[in-house]
A tleap script that builds the chain and sets N, CA, C and O, in Angstrom:
source leaprc.protein.ff14SB
mol = sequence {
  NMET ILE GLU ILE THR LYS LEU LYS GLN GLU
  PHE HIE GLU ARG GLY TYR SER PHE ASP ILE
  PHE GLU ASP VAL PRO GLY GLN ARG TRP MET
  GLY PHE ILE HIE SER VAL ASP GLU ILE VAL
  VAL PRO LEU GLU GLY ASN VAL THR ILE ASN
  VAL ASN GLY VAL GLU TYR LYS THR SER VAL
  GLY ASP GLU VAL PHE ILE PRO ALA HIE THR
  VAL HIE ASP VAL ILE THR SER ASN GLU ALA
  GLY SER ARG TRP ALA TYR GLY TYR LYS ASN
  CMET
}
set mol.1.N position { -11.925 -11.107 5.337 }
set mol.1.CA position { -12.199 -10.242 4.289 }
set mol.1.C position { -12.345 -8.746 4.881 }
set mol.1.O position { -12.985 -8.541 5.912 }
set mol.2.N position { -11.784 -7.837 4.240 }
set mol.2.CA position { -11.776 -6.480 4.652 }
set mol.2.C position { -13.017 -5.695 4.138 }
set mol.2.O position { -13.367 -5.705 2.957 }
set mol.3.N position { -13.622 -5.045 5.083 }
set mol.3.CA position { -14.743 -4.228 4.673 }
set mol.3.C position { -14.298 -2.864 4.060 }
set mol.3.O position { -13.830 -2.022 4.827 }
set mol.4.N position { -14.400 -2.619 2.870 }
set mol.4.CA position { -13.817 -1.470 2.164 }
set mol.4.C position { -14.419 -0.170 2.697 }
set mol.4.O position { -13.693 0.797 2.927 }
set mol.5.N position { -15.662 -0.140 2.885 }
set mol.5.CA position { -16.300 1.139 3.430 }
set mol.5.C position { -15.739 1.527 4.772 }
set mol.5.O position { -15.495 2.706 5.028 }
set mol.6.N position { -15.530 0.559 5.627 }
set mol.6.CA position { -14.961 0.816 6.992 }
set mol.6.C position { -13.453 1.280 6.835 }
set mol.6.O position { -13.018 2.252 7.453 }
set mol.7.N position { -12.753 0.589 6.043 }
set mol.7.CA position { -11.283 0.893 5.770 }
set mol.7.C position { -11.208 2.353 5.323 }
set mol.7.O position { -10.421 3.129 5.864 }
set mol.8.N position { -12.025 2.726 4.338 }
set mol.8.CA position { -11.991 4.091 3.790 }
set mol.8.C position { -12.281 5.102 4.797 }
set mol.8.O position { -11.626 6.142 4.858 }
set mol.9.N position { -13.336 4.805 5.668 }
set mol.9.CA position { -13.574 5.672 6.730 }
set mol.9.C position { -12.454 5.904 7.681 }
set mol.9.O position { -12.204 7.044 8.071 }
set mol.10.N position { -11.747 4.833 8.082 }
set mol.10.CA position { -10.602 4.851 8.958 }
set mol.10.C position { -9.516 5.622 8.276 }
set mol.10.O position { -8.871 6.415 8.962 }
set mol.11.N position { -9.257 5.490 7.082 }
set mol.11.CA position { -8.255 6.405 6.354 }
set mol.11.C position { -8.555 7.791 6.584 }
set mol.11.O position { -7.731 8.553 7.091 }
set mol.12.N position { -9.820 8.179 6.195 }
set mol.12.CA position { -10.261 9.547 6.214 }
set mol.12.C position { -10.155 10.140 7.607 }
set mol.12.O position { -9.738 11.288 7.765 }
set mol.13.N position { -10.543 9.339 8.654 }
set mol.13.CA position { -10.534 9.802 9.911 }
set mol.13.C position { -9.159 10.120 10.428 }
set mol.13.O position { -9.001 10.986 11.289 }
set mol.14.N position { -8.175 9.444 9.923 }
set mol.14.CA position { -6.697 9.595 10.186 }
set mol.14.C position { -6.028 10.681 9.310 }
set mol.14.O position { -4.845 10.993 9.450 }
set mol.15.N position { -6.875 11.253 8.375 }
set mol.15.CA position { -6.419 12.399 7.568 }
set mol.15.C position { -5.629 11.904 6.271 }
set mol.15.O position { -4.667 12.531 5.827 }
set mol.16.N position { -6.090 10.786 5.732 }
set mol.16.CA position { -5.490 10.206 4.491 }
set mol.16.C position { -6.528 10.112 3.390 }
set mol.16.O position { -7.713 9.876 3.626 }
set mol.17.N position { -6.045 10.302 2.210 }
set mol.17.CA position { -6.924 10.069 1.078 }
set mol.17.C position { -7.123 8.493 1.013 }
set mol.17.O position { -6.498 7.726 1.746 }
set mol.18.N position { -8.026 8.096 0.092 }
set mol.18.CA position { -8.234 6.617 -0.017 }
set mol.18.C position { -8.406 6.262 -1.496 }
set mol.18.O position { -9.143 6.946 -2.205 }
set mol.19.N position { -7.749 5.218 -1.970 }
set mol.19.CA position { -7.903 4.710 -3.223 }
set mol.19.C position { -7.587 3.207 -3.301 }
set mol.19.O position { -6.994 2.691 -2.354 }
set mol.20.N position { -7.936 2.483 -4.348 }
set mol.20.CA position { -7.564 1.088 -4.475 }
set mol.20.C position { -6.889 0.951 -5.774 }
set mol.20.O position { -7.312 1.558 -6.758 }
set mol.21.N position { -5.765 0.112 -5.830 }
set mol.21.CA position { -4.999 -0.181 -6.951 }
set mol.21.C position { -5.044 -1.726 -7.170 }
set mol.21.O position { -5.034 -2.509 -6.220 }
set mol.22.N position { -5.090 -2.103 -8.418 }
set mol.22.CA position { -5.047 -3.533 -8.772 }
set mol.22.C position { -3.929 -3.788 -9.732 }
set mol.22.O position { -3.833 -3.137 -10.772 }
set mol.23.N position { -3.055 -4.758 -9.386 }
set mol.23.CA position { -1.887 -5.092 -10.189 }
set mol.23.C position { -1.983 -6.511 -10.826 }
set mol.23.O position { -2.612 -7.415 -10.276 }
set mol.24.N position { -1.383 -6.651 -11.914 }
set mol.24.CA position { -1.240 -7.928 -12.529 }
set mol.24.C position { -0.114 -8.759 -11.820 }
set mol.24.O position { 0.664 -8.170 -11.069 }
set mol.25.N position { -0.004 -10.086 -12.029 }
set mol.25.CA position { 1.058 -10.755 -11.424 }
set mol.25.C position { 2.410 -10.290 -11.930 }
set mol.25.O position { 2.633 -10.079 -13.123 }
set mol.26.N position { 3.320 -10.139 -10.936 }
set mol.26.CA position { 4.664 -9.714 -11.218 }
set mol.26.C position { 4.847 -8.256 -11.345 }
set mol.26.O position { 5.969 -7.818 -11.603 }
set mol.27.N position { 3.812 -7.445 -11.182 }
set mol.27.CA position { 3.918 -6.054 -11.312 }
set mol.27.C position { 4.931 -5.497 -10.253 }
set mol.27.O position { 4.907 -5.953 -9.110 }
set mol.28.N position { 5.801 -4.537 -10.606 }
set mol.28.CA position { 6.793 -4.011 -9.731 }
set mol.28.C position { 6.800 -2.519 -9.897 }
set mol.28.O position { 7.175 -2.014 -10.955 }
set mol.29.N position { 6.393 -1.800 -8.872 }
set mol.29.CA position { 6.549 -0.352 -8.740 }
set mol.29.C position { 7.741 -0.002 -7.963 }
set mol.29.O position { 7.759 -0.238 -6.754 }
set mol.30.N position { 8.752 0.548 -8.564 }
set mol.30.CA position { 10.090 0.649 -7.933 }
set mol.30.C position { 10.551 2.115 -7.780 }
set mol.30.O position { 10.351 2.914 -8.695 }
set mol.31.N position { 11.147 2.468 -6.667 }
set mol.31.CA position { 11.801 3.645 -6.522 }
set mol.31.C position { 10.943 4.850 -6.355 }
set mol.31.O position { 11.388 5.943 -6.706 }
set mol.32.N position { 9.728 4.739 -5.840 }
set mol.32.CA position { 8.846 5.868 -5.679 }
set mol.32.C position { 9.164 6.689 -4.424 }
set mol.32.O position { 9.548 6.141 -3.391 }
set mol.33.N position { 9.004 7.945 -4.528 }
set mol.33.CA position { 9.233 8.875 -3.456 }
set mol.33.C position { 8.060 9.828 -3.431 }
set mol.33.O position { 7.782 10.383 -4.493 }
set mol.34.N position { 7.347 10.087 -2.374 }
set mol.34.CA position { 6.290 11.163 -2.261 }
set mol.34.C position { 6.649 12.079 -1.241 }
set mol.34.O position { 7.402 11.796 -0.308 }
set mol.35.N position { 6.027 13.344 -1.449 }
set mol.35.CA position { 6.307 14.488 -0.479 }
set mol.35.C position { 5.447 14.405 0.756 }
set mol.35.O position { 5.551 15.257 1.638 }
set mol.36.N position { 4.590 13.388 0.842 }
set mol.36.CA position { 3.745 13.241 2.016 }
set mol.36.C position { 3.730 11.811 2.492 }
set mol.36.O position { 4.090 10.926 1.716 }
set mol.37.N position { 3.326 11.517 3.748 }
set mol.37.CA position { 3.249 10.145 4.299 }
set mol.37.C position { 2.240 9.468 3.435 }
set mol.37.O position { 1.333 10.079 2.870 }
set mol.38.N position { 2.442 8.117 3.350 }
set mol.38.CA position { 1.543 7.134 2.673 }
set mol.38.C position { 1.289 5.913 3.521 }
set mol.38.O position { 2.155 5.470 4.276 }
set mol.39.N position { 0.091 5.372 3.391 }
set mol.39.CA position { -0.185 4.103 4.067 }
set mol.39.C position { -0.627 3.144 2.900 }
set mol.39.O position { -1.239 3.560 1.916 }
set mol.40.N position { -0.264 1.799 3.090 }
set mol.40.CA position { -0.777 0.823 2.060 }
set mol.40.C position { -1.253 -0.345 2.886 }
set mol.40.O position { -0.644 -0.768 3.869 }
set mol.41.N position { -2.426 -0.855 2.403 }
set mol.41.CA position { -3.045 -2.001 3.057 }
set mol.41.C position { -3.395 -3.041 1.939 }
set mol.41.O position { -4.296 -2.776 1.143 }
set mol.42.N position { -2.708 -4.209 1.865 }
set mol.42.CA position { -3.077 -5.176 0.925 }
set mol.42.C position { -4.518 -5.764 1.179 }
set mol.42.O position { -4.895 -6.070 2.310 }
set mol.43.N position { -5.294 -5.901 0.056 }
set mol.43.CA position { -6.623 -6.378 0.215 }
set mol.43.C position { -6.743 -7.855 -0.445 }
set mol.43.O position { -7.597 -8.640 -0.036 }
set mol.44.N position { -5.902 -8.169 -1.419 }
set mol.44.CA position { -5.890 -9.416 -2.014 }
set mol.44.C position { -4.553 -9.732 -2.568 }
set mol.44.O position { -3.866 -8.792 -2.968 }
set mol.45.N position { -4.109 -10.922 -2.638 }
set mol.45.CA position { -2.767 -11.372 -3.227 }
set mol.45.C position { -1.608 -11.175 -2.264 }
set mol.45.O position { -1.766 -10.773 -1.111 }
set mol.46.N position { -0.482 -11.467 -2.782 }
set mol.46.CA position { 0.784 -11.352 -2.057 }
set mol.46.C position { 1.548 -10.111 -2.462 }
set mol.46.O position { 1.951 -10.012 -3.621 }
set mol.47.N position { 1.767 -9.166 -1.581 }
set mol.47.CA position { 2.419 -7.929 -1.865 }
set mol.47.C position { 3.617 -7.750 -0.850 }
set mol.47.O position { 3.491 -7.868 0.369 }
set mol.48.N position { 4.740 -7.464 -1.475 }
set mol.48.CA position { 5.921 -7.086 -0.795 }
set mol.48.C position { 6.229 -5.672 -0.901 }
set mol.48.O position { 6.284 -5.159 -2.018 }
set mol.49.N position { 6.445 -4.956 0.201 }
set mol.49.CA position { 6.728 -3.507 0.198 }
set mol.49.C position { 8.072 -3.289 0.748 }
set mol.49.O position { 8.346 -3.737 1.861 }
set mol.50.N position { 8.925 -2.639 0.059 }
set mol.50.CA position { 10.229 -2.218 0.501 }
set mol.50.C position { 10.216 -0.735 0.815 }
set mol.50.O position { 9.939 0.123 -0.023 }
set mol.51.N position { 10.545 -0.484 2.113 }
set mol.51.CA position { 10.569 0.944 2.565 }
set mol.51.C position { 11.965 1.257 3.005 }
set mol.51.O position { 12.426 0.765 4.035 }
set mol.52.N position { 12.645 2.072 2.233 }
set mol.52.CA position { 14.050 2.504 2.571 }
set mol.52.C position { 14.933 1.297 2.837 }
set mol.52.O position { 15.696 1.244 3.801 }
set mol.53.N position { 14.795 0.337 1.943 }
set mol.53.CA position { 15.660 -0.932 2.090 }
set mol.53.C position { 15.176 -2.001 3.024 }
set mol.53.O position { 15.792 -3.064 3.088 }
set mol.54.N position { 14.094 -1.779 3.762 }
set mol.54.CA position { 13.541 -2.777 4.672 }
set mol.54.C position { 12.368 -3.439 3.942 }
set mol.54.O position { 11.446 -2.769 3.477 }
set mol.55.N position { 12.430 -4.771 3.855 }
set mol.55.CA position { 11.325 -5.584 3.117 }
set mol.55.C position { 10.271 -5.991 4.042 }
set mol.55.O position { 10.562 -6.527 5.112 }
set mol.56.N position { 9.059 -5.767 3.692 }
set mol.56.CA position { 7.753 -6.209 4.381 }
set mol.56.C position { 7.056 -7.206 3.565 }
set mol.56.O position { 6.527 -6.809 2.527 }
set mol.57.N position { 6.978 -8.465 3.889 }
set mol.57.CA position { 6.185 -9.415 3.171 }
set mol.57.C position { 4.832 -9.347 3.837 }
set mol.57.O position { 4.704 -9.814 4.968 }
set mol.58.N position { 3.859 -8.818 3.232 }
set mol.58.CA position { 2.523 -8.477 3.894 }
set mol.58.C position { 1.577 -9.610 3.722 }
set mol.58.O position { 1.746 -10.489 2.877 }
set mol.59.N position { 0.541 -9.560 4.580 }
set mol.59.CA position { -0.598 -10.419 4.509 }
set mol.59.C position { -1.886 -9.494 4.327 }
set mol.59.O position { -1.847 -8.309 4.659 }
set mol.60.N position { -2.820 -9.975 3.885 }
set mol.60.CA position { -4.090 -9.193 3.673 }
set mol.60.C position { -4.496 -8.536 4.953 }
set mol.60.O position { -4.681 -9.198 5.975 }
set mol.61.N position { -4.648 -7.135 4.901 }
set mol.61.CA position { -5.077 -6.486 6.094 }
set mol.61.C position { -3.890 -5.769 6.800 }
set mol.61.O position { -4.139 -4.845 7.574 }
set mol.62.N position { -2.668 -6.142 6.573 }
set mol.62.CA position { -1.461 -5.545 7.188 }
set mol.62.C position { -1.441 -4.062 6.686 }
set mol.62.O position { -1.789 -3.742 5.549 }
set mol.63.N position { -1.006 -3.196 7.632 }
set mol.63.CA position { -0.771 -1.811 7.127 }
set mol.63.C position { 0.732 -1.455 7.200 }
set mol.63.O position { 1.433 -1.705 8.180 }
set mol.64.N position { 1.166 -0.840 6.054 }
set mol.64.CA position { 2.544 -0.445 6.032 }
set mol.64.C position { 2.594 1.087 5.888 }
set mol.64.O position { 2.019 1.674 4.971 }
set mol.65.N position { 3.319 1.709 6.855 }
set mol.65.CA position { 3.465 3.202 6.838 }
set mol.65.C position { 4.771 3.495 6.040 }
set mol.65.O position { 5.814 2.880 6.264 }
set mol.66.N position { 4.658 4.441 5.122 }
set mol.66.CA position { 5.698 4.943 4.315 }
set mol.66.C position { 5.806 6.449 4.621 }
set mol.66.O position { 4.948 7.251 4.252 }
set mol.67.N position { 6.961 6.806 5.350 }
set mol.67.CA position { 7.132 8.242 5.686 }
set mol.67.C position { 7.338 8.988 4.330 }
set mol.67.O position { 7.746 8.428 3.312 }
set mol.68.N position { 7.014 10.297 4.421 }
set mol.68.CA position { 7.328 11.169 3.318 }
set mol.68.C position { 8.816 11.252 2.949 }
set mol.68.O position { 9.650 11.176 3.852 }
set mol.69.N position { 9.181 11.400 1.717 }
set mol.69.CA position { 10.468 11.408 1.189 }
set mol.69.C position { 11.346 10.168 1.424 }
set mol.69.O position { 12.570 10.222 1.551 }
set mol.70.N position { 10.589 9.014 1.470 }
set mol.70.CA position { 11.234 7.747 1.613 }
set mol.70.C position { 11.154 6.912 0.347 }
set mol.70.O position { 10.067 6.794 -0.219 }
set mol.71.N position { 12.225 6.340 -0.116 }
set mol.71.CA position { 12.221 5.513 -1.248 }
set mol.71.C position { 11.414 4.146 -0.923 }
set mol.71.O position { 11.640 3.463 0.076 }
set mol.72.N position { 10.496 3.859 -1.849 }
set mol.72.CA position { 9.777 2.561 -1.577 }
set mol.72.C position { 9.342 1.923 -2.882 }
set mol.72.O position { 9.179 2.563 -3.921 }
set mol.73.N position { 9.163 0.590 -2.752 }
set mol.73.CA position { 8.742 -0.289 -3.827 }
set mol.73.C position { 7.468 -1.078 -3.458 }
set mol.73.O position { 7.301 -1.450 -2.296 }
set mol.74.N position { 6.593 -1.332 -4.397 }
set mol.74.CA position { 5.479 -2.201 -4.151 }
set mol.74.C position { 5.575 -3.328 -5.181 }
set mol.74.O position { 5.542 -3.063 -6.382 }
set mol.75.N position { 5.690 -4.564 -4.736 }
set mol.75.CA position { 5.896 -5.704 -5.641 }
set mol.75.C position { 4.773 -6.715 -5.509 }
set mol.75.O position { 4.514 -7.153 -4.388 }
set mol.76.N position { 4.109 -7.106 -6.536 }
set mol.76.CA position { 3.121 -8.174 -6.497 }
set mol.76.C position { 3.814 -9.472 -6.947 }
set mol.76.O position { 4.618 -9.493 -7.879 }
set mol.77.N position { 3.456 -10.564 -6.226 }
set mol.77.CA position { 4.146 -11.874 -6.530 }
set mol.77.C position { 3.738 -12.290 -7.939 }
set mol.77.O position { 2.745 -11.830 -8.504 }
set mol.78.N position { 4.554 -13.177 -8.463 }
set mol.78.CA position { 4.357 -13.719 -9.865 }
set mol.78.C position { 3.216 -14.665 -9.925 }
set mol.78.O position { 2.721 -14.930 -11.021 }
set mol.79.N position { 2.746 -15.208 -8.803 }
set mol.79.CA position { 1.731 -16.218 -8.828 }
set mol.79.C position { 0.285 -15.689 -9.124 }
set mol.79.O position { -0.525 -16.339 -9.786 }
set mol.80.N position { 0.034 -14.505 -8.603 }
set mol.80.CA position { -1.291 -13.951 -8.773 }
set mol.80.C position { -1.218 -12.426 -8.688 }
set mol.80.O position { -0.237 -11.851 -8.216 }
set mol.81.N position { -2.309 -11.785 -9.171 }
set mol.81.CA position { -2.405 -10.338 -9.062 }
set mol.81.C position { -2.611 -9.913 -7.683 }
set mol.81.O position { -2.704 -10.733 -6.769 }
set mol.82.N position { -2.685 -8.633 -7.507 }
set mol.82.CA position { -3.003 -8.102 -6.108 }
set mol.82.C position { -3.925 -6.945 -6.198 }
set mol.82.O position { -4.108 -6.374 -7.273 }
set mol.83.N position { -4.507 -6.585 -5.106 }
set mol.83.CA position { -5.367 -5.405 -4.970 }
set mol.83.C position { -5.042 -4.824 -3.567 }
set mol.83.O position { -5.036 -5.537 -2.563 }
set mol.84.N position { -4.780 -3.532 -3.546 }
set mol.84.CA position { -4.300 -2.890 -2.267 }
set mol.84.C position { -4.764 -1.458 -2.247 }
set mol.84.O position { -4.809 -0.747 -3.250 }
set mol.85.N position { -5.132 -1.060 -0.943 }
set mol.85.CA position { -5.666 0.233 -0.684 }
set mol.85.C position { -4.490 1.051 -0.313 }
set mol.85.O position { -3.529 0.555 0.275 }
set mol.86.N position { -4.558 2.368 -0.667 }
set mol.86.CA position { -3.441 3.263 -0.336 }
set mol.86.C position { -4.032 4.639 -0.102 }
set mol.86.O position { -5.116 4.933 -0.607 }
set mol.87.N position { -3.324 5.520 0.677 }
set mol.87.CA position { -3.684 6.822 0.933 }
set mol.87.C position { -2.580 7.681 1.215 }
set mol.87.O position { -1.565 7.213 1.728 }
set mol.88.N position { -2.676 8.910 0.926 }
set mol.88.CA position { -1.610 9.972 1.171 }
set mol.88.C position { -2.245 10.908 2.235 }
set mol.88.O position { -3.428 11.244 2.277 }
set mol.89.N position { -1.253 11.268 3.087 }
set mol.89.CA position { -1.635 12.238 4.177 }
set mol.89.C position { -2.043 13.535 3.569 }
set mol.89.O position { -1.354 14.133 2.742 }
set mol.90.N position { -3.237 13.957 4.032 }
set mol.90.CA position { -3.807 15.282 3.587 }
set mol.90.C position { -3.025 16.355 4.223 }
set mol.90.O position { -2.796 16.298 5.432 }
set mol.91.N position { -2.566 17.405 3.444 }
set mol.91.CA position { -1.843 18.559 4.056 }
set mol.91.C position { -2.760 19.699 4.236 }
set mol.91.O position { -2.348 20.750 4.729 }
savepdb mol mol.pdb
quit
């Protein structure tokens, strides 16, 4: 189990914002592009993250780095919902 307070502190120490998102089974966030770097850490469920065409099948606690101006998708499996932390690089 991931300690949220500690994870939030780590994000902030590295210069990232911190928030948590919850998705229903089968949710697909497709084709996103941000002007700053982003990190995503799955907290619950099965999340697949595609970064510029490369697929990452994540486990809870894995960190995926998404560079600024990079097309990416976040996909929750059909079996169960997901919960994931994310943060954007502070400019």
